Biotite code that builds the C-alpha atoms (Angstrom):
import biotite.structure as struc

atoms = struc.array([
    struc.Atom([-1.768, -12.104, 4.180], chain_id="A", res_id=1, res_name="MET", atom_name="CA", element="C"),
    struc.Atom([-4.733, -9.789, 4.502], chain_id="A", res_id=2, res_name="ALA", atom_name="CA", element="C"),
    struc.Atom([-7.301, -9.566, 1.791], chain_id="A", res_id=3, res_name="ALA", atom_name="CA", element="C"),
    struc.Atom([-7.013, -6.115, 0.338], chain_id="A", res_id=4, res_name="VAL", atom_name="CA", element="C"),
    struc.Atom([-10.284, -4.201, 0.558], chain_id="A", res_id=5, res_name="PRO", atom_name="CA", element="C"),
    struc.Atom([-12.018, -3.516, -2.720], chain_id="A", res_id=6, res_name="ALA", atom_name="CA", element="C"),
    struc.Atom([-9.983, -0.867, -4.468], chain_id="A", res_id=7, res_name="VAL", atom_name="CA", element="C"),
    struc.Atom([-11.427, 1.142, -7.320], chain_id="A", res_id=8, res_name="VAL", atom_name="CA", element="C"),
    struc.Atom([-8.966, 3.355, -9.141], chain_id="A", res_id=9, res_name="LEU", atom_name="CA", element="C"),
    struc.Atom([-10.287, 6.143, -11.344], chain_id="A", res_id=10, res_name="ASP", atom_name="CA", element="C"),
    struc.Atom([-7.970, 6.331, -14.312], chain_id="A", res_id=11, res_name="ARG", atom_name="CA", element="C"),
    struc.Atom([-9.694, 9.516, -15.513], chain_id="A", res_id=12, res_name="THR", atom_name="CA", element="C"),
    struc.Atom([-9.041, 11.369, -12.258], chain_id="A", res_id=13, res_name="SER", atom_name="CA", element="C"),
    struc.Atom([-6.343, 14.009, -11.934], chain_id="A", res_id=14, res_name="ARG", atom_name="CA", element="C"),
    struc.Atom([-5.330, 12.337, -8.667], chain_id="A", res_id=15, res_name="THR", atom_name="CA", element="C"),
    struc.Atom([-2.379, 10.011, -9.311], chain_id="A", res_id=16, res_name="PRO", atom_name="CA", element="C"),
    struc.Atom([-3.165, 6.296, -9.099], chain_id="A", res_id=17, res_name="LEU", atom_name="CA", element="C"),
    struc.Atom([-0.604, 5.831, -6.327], chain_id="A", res_id=18, res_name="SER", atom_name="CA", element="C"),
    struc.Atom([-2.349, 8.473, -4.203], chain_id="A", res_id=19, res_name="VAL", atom_name="CA", element="C"),
    struc.Atom([-5.734, 6.874, -4.878], chain_id="A", res_id=20, res_name="GLN", atom_name="CA", element="C"),
    struc.Atom([-4.336, 3.495, -3.840], chain_id="A", res_id=21, res_name="LEU", atom_name="CA", element="C"),
    struc.Atom([-2.744, 4.850, -0.662], chain_id="A", res_id=22, res_name="ALA", atom_name="CA", element="C"),
    struc.Atom([-6.053, 6.552, 0.184], chain_id="A", res_id=23, res_name="ASP", atom_name="CA", element="C"),
    struc.Atom([-7.952, 3.300, -0.382], chain_id="A", res_id=24, res_name="ALA", atom_name="CA", element="C"),
    struc.Atom([-5.584, 1.296, 1.817], chain_id="A", res_id=25, res_name="LEU", atom_name="CA", element="C"),
    struc.Atom([-5.717, 3.969, 4.519], chain_id="A", res_id=26, res_name="ARG", atom_name="CA", element="C"),
    struc.Atom([-9.533, 3.875, 4.374], chain_id="A", res_id=27, res_name="ALA", atom_name="CA", element="C"),
    struc.Atom([-9.450, 0.085, 4.609], chain_id="A", res_id=28, res_name="GLY", atom_name="CA", element="C"),
    struc.Atom([-7.376, 0.326, 7.766], chain_id="A", res_id=29, res_name="ALA", atom_name="CA", element="C"),
    struc.Atom([-9.628, 3.003, 9.242], chain_id="A", res_id=30, res_name="ALA", atom_name="CA", element="C"),
    struc.Atom([-12.723, 0.948, 8.421], chain_id="A", res_id=31, res_name="GLY", atom_name="CA", element="C"),
    struc.Atom([-11.346, -2.202, 10.012], chain_id="A", res_id=32, res_name="GLY", atom_name="CA", element="C"),
    struc.Atom([-10.861, -4.165, 6.795], chain_id="A", res_id=33, res_name="ALA", atom_name="CA", element="C"),
    struc.Atom([-7.124, -4.074, 7.462], chain_id="A", res_id=34, res_name="LEU", atom_name="CA", element="C"),
    struc.Atom([-5.890, -4.544, 10.999], chain_id="A", res_id=35, res_name="ARG", atom_name="CA", element="C"),
    struc.Atom([-2.488, -3.934, 12.560], chain_id="A", res_id=36, res_name="PRO", atom_name="CA", element="C"),
    struc.Atom([-0.304, -6.920, 11.810], chain_id="A", res_id=37, res_name="GLY", atom_name="CA", element="C"),
    struc.Atom([-2.093, -7.818, 8.569], chain_id="A", res_id=38, res_name="ASP", atom_name="CA", element="C"),
    struc.Atom([0.321, -8.319, 5.715], chain_id="A", res_id=39, res_name="ARG", atom_name="CA", element="C"),
    struc.Atom([-0.386, -6.636, 2.424], chain_id="A", res_id=40, res_name="LEU", atom_name="CA", element="C"),
    struc.Atom([0.345, -8.374, -0.868], chain_id="A", res_id=41, res_name="PRO", atom_name="CA", element="C"),
    struc.Atom([3.657, -7.697, -2.534], chain_id="A", res_id=42, res_name="SER", atom_name="CA", element="C"),
    struc.Atom([3.833, -4.725, -4.845], chain_id="A", res_id=43, res_name="THR", atom_name="CA", element="C"),
    struc.Atom([3.932, -7.109, -7.812], chain_id="A", res_id=44, res_name="ARG", atom_name="CA", element="C"),
    struc.Atom([0.895, -9.108, -6.700], chain_id="A", res_id=45, res_name="GLU", atom_name="CA", element="C"),
    struc.Atom([-1.138, -5.989, -6.025], chain_id="A", res_id=46, res_name="LEU", atom_name="CA", element="C"),
    struc.Atom([-0.075, -4.376, -9.296], chain_id="A", res_id=47, res_name="ALA", atom_name="CA", element="C"),
    struc.Atom([-1.204, -7.464, -11.189], chain_id="A", res_id=48, res_name="THR", atom_name="CA", element="C"),
    struc.Atom([-4.525, -7.609, -9.319], chain_id="A", res_id=49, res_name="ALA", atom_name="CA", element="C"),
    struc.Atom([-5.241, -3.929, -10.025], chain_id="A", res_id=50, res_name="LEU", atom_name="CA", element="C"),
    struc.Atom([-3.828, -3.917, -13.569], chain_id="A", res_id=51, res_name="ALA", atom_name="CA", element="C"),
    struc.Atom([-1.411, -1.089, -12.787], chain_id="A", res_id=52, res_name="VAL", atom_name="CA", element="C"),
    struc.Atom([2.352, -0.845, -12.933], chain_id="A", res_id=53, res_name="SER", atom_name="CA", element="C"),
    struc.Atom([4.440, -1.944, -9.991], chain_id="A", res_id=54, res_name="ARG", atom_name="CA", element="C"),
    struc.Atom([5.628, 1.668, -9.750], chain_id="A", res_id=55, res_name="THR", atom_name="CA", element="C"),
    struc.Atom([2.097, 2.675, -8.703], chain_id="A", res_id=56, res_name="VAL", atom_name="CA", element="C"),
    struc.Atom([1.887, 0.110, -5.907], chain_id="A", res_id=57, res_name="THR", atom_name="CA", element="C"),
    struc.Atom([5.438, 0.777, -4.727], chain_id="A", res_id=58, res_name="ALA", atom_name="CA", element="C"),
    struc.Atom([4.758, 4.525, -4.569], chain_id="A", res_id=59, res_name="ALA", atom_name="CA", element="C"),
    struc.Atom([1.558, 3.938, -2.578], chain_id="A", res_id=60, res_name="ALA", atom_name="CA", element="C"),
    struc.Atom([3.356, 1.666, -0.099], chain_id="A", res_id=61, res_name="TYR", atom_name="CA", element="C"),
    struc.Atom([6.242, 4.156, 0.182], chain_id="A", res_id=62, res_name="ASP", atom_name="CA", element="C"),
    struc.Atom([3.767, 6.948, 0.955], chain_id="A", res_id=63, res_name="GLN", atom_name="CA", element="C"),
    struc.Atom([2.109, 4.907, 3.696], chain_id="A", res_id=64, res_name="LEU", atom_name="CA", element="C"),
    struc.Atom([5.466, 3.960, 5.210], chain_id="A", res_id=65, res_name="LEU", atom_name="CA", element="C"),
    struc.Atom([6.556, 7.598, 5.208], chain_id="A", res_id=66, res_name="ALA", atom_name="CA", element="C"),
    struc.Atom([3.422, 8.510, 7.151], chain_id="A", res_id=67, res_name="GLU", atom_name="CA", element="C"),
    struc.Atom([4.271, 6.005, 9.877], chain_id="A", res_id=68, res_name="GLY", atom_name="CA", element="C"),
    struc.Atom([1.499, 4.503, 11.956], chain_id="A", res_id=69, res_name="GLY", atom_name="CA", element="C"),
    struc.Atom([0.590, 0.835, 11.535], chain_id="A", res_id=70, res_name="PRO", atom_name="CA", element="C"),
    struc.Atom([2.300, 0.693, 8.151], chain_id="A", res_id=71, res_name="TRP", atom_name="CA", element="C"),
    struc.Atom([5.722, 1.418, 9.605], chain_id="A", res_id=72, res_name="ALA", atom_name="CA", element="C"),
    struc.Atom([5.415, -1.412, 12.128], chain_id="A", res_id=73, res_name="ALA", atom_name="CA", element="C"),
    struc.Atom([5.102, -3.926, 9.290], chain_id="A", res_id=74, res_name="ALA", atom_name="CA", element="C"),
    struc.Atom([8.079, -2.613, 7.349], chain_id="A", res_id=75, res_name="ALA", atom_name="CA", element="C"),
    struc.Atom([11.300, -4.618, 7.476], chain_id="A", res_id=76, res_name="PRO", atom_name="CA", element="C"),
    struc.Atom([14.154, -3.055, 9.369], chain_id="A", res_id=77, res_name="ALA", atom_name="CA", element="C"),
    struc.Atom([16.722, -1.374, 7.140], chain_id="A", res_id=78, res_name="PRO", atom_name="CA", element="C"),
    struc.Atom([19.765, -3.548, 6.593], chain_id="A", res_id=79, res_name="SER", atom_name="CA", element="C"),
    struc.Atom([23.060, -2.393, 7.980], chain_id="A", res_id=80, res_name="SER", atom_name="CA", element="C"),
    struc.Atom([25.746, -2.544, 5.348], chain_id="A", res_id=81, res_name="SER", atom_name="CA", element="C"),
    struc.Atom([28.381, -0.762, 7.436], chain_id="A", res_id=82, res_name="ALA", atom_name="CA", element="C"),
    struc.Atom([31.236, -3.089, 8.326], chain_id="A", res_id=83, res_name="ARG", atom_name="CA", element="C"),
])
């Protein structure tokens, strides 16, 4: 699992914490701190480390996955429940 780059969240900002987190992770990838194939911590682990709710970390991860790029390659394939 990759070490998450230092993330500083500004709780007084009007920018939602999930957006700030997604921006920080994106910047970490752009700066080389996160490389393709690196695994991020679970949403629970990251939420605990940053003292935020799991909803914040899940929303940030969802945003990054929606954008595609290296984040989408690390996402698990959707399960097929059709039988």
